[in-house]
C-alpha positions in Angstrom: -12.7 8.9 75.1 -10.9 11.4 73.1 -12.2 11.9 69.5 -8.6 12.0 68.2 -7.9 8.5 69.5 -11.2 7.2 68.0 -10.5 8.8 64.6 -6.9 7.6 64.7 -8.0 4.0 65.5 -10.7 4.1 62.8 -8.2 5.4 60.3 -5.6 2.7 61.2 -8.2 -0.1 61.0 -9.6 1.2 57.7 -6.1 1.5 56.3 -5.3 -2.1 57.3 -8.6 -3.4 55.8 -8.2 -1.4 52.5 -4.6 -2.5 52.3 -5.6 -6.2 52.8 -8.3 -5.9 50.1 -5.9 -4.3 47.7 -3.3 -7.0 48.3 -5.9 -9.7 47.8 -7.0 -8.1 44.5 -3.4 -7.9 43.3 -2.8 -11.6 44.2 -6.0 -12.6 42.2 -4.8 -10.6 39.2 -1.3 -12.1 39.4 -2.8 -15.6 39.6 -5.0 -14.9 36.5 -2.1 -13.5 34.6 0.1 -16.5 35.5 -2.7 -18.9 34.4 -3.0 -17.1 31.1 0.8 -17.2 30.6 0.8 -20.9 31.5 -2.0 -21.6 29.0 -0.1 -19.8 26.2 3.1 -21.7 27.1 1.3 -25.1 27.1 -0.3 -24.3 23.7 3.1 -23.4 22.3 4.6 -26.5 23.7 1.8 -28.6 22.2 2.4 -27.0 18.8 6.1 -27.8 19.0 5.4 -31.3 20.1 3.1 -31.8 17.1 5.7 -30.4 14.7 8.3 -32.7 16.2 6.0 -35.7 15.7 5.4 -34.7 12.1 9.1 -34.3 11.5 9.8 -37.8 13.0 7.3 -39.3 10.6 8.8 -37.4 7.7 12.3 -38.5 8.7 11.1 -42.1 8.9 9.7 -41.9 5.4 12.9 -40.2 4.1 15.0 -43.0 5.6 12.8 -45.6 3.8 13.1 -43.7 0.5 16.9 -43.6 1.0 17.1 -47.3 1.7 15.0 -48.0 -1.4 17.3 -45.7 -3.5 20.4 -47.5 -2.2 18.9 -50.8 -3.2 17.9 -49.5 -6.6 21.4 -48.1 -7.2 22.9 -51.4 -6.3 20.7 -53.2 -8.8 21.6 -50.7 -11.5 25.3 -51.1 -10.8 24.9 -54.9 -11.0 23.0 -54.5 -14.3 25.7 -52.2 -15.7 28.4 -54.6 -14.6 26.6 -57.5 -16.3 26.1 -55.4 -19.5 29.9 -54.5 -19.6 30.7 -58.2 -19.3 28.5 -59.1 -22.2 29.9 -56.2 -24.3 33.4 -57.4 -23.5 32.5 -61.0 -24.5 31.0 -59.7 -27.8 34.1 -57.6 -28.5 36.3 -60.5 -27.9 34.4 -62.7 -30.4 34.6 -60.2 -33.2 
């Protein structure tokens, strides 16, 4: 056999093998980078979820406080109305 053919075949085979190894290494790095990015994204989403849950609790408490204030204002208005009636009665007697 001719040495040129043997060298050419060896070069072609080594090129294919080295190319395949390089491609496999690149794929592994991409998978690792994607996994890291996914982990960061999941962490961020979990933080957002926790913040939303905390806001829901706070909104629920604020709604309860608002309802309590509405009830309190209604009682104060009734008391003021009653006081005005008593004052009107006292003024009418004098």
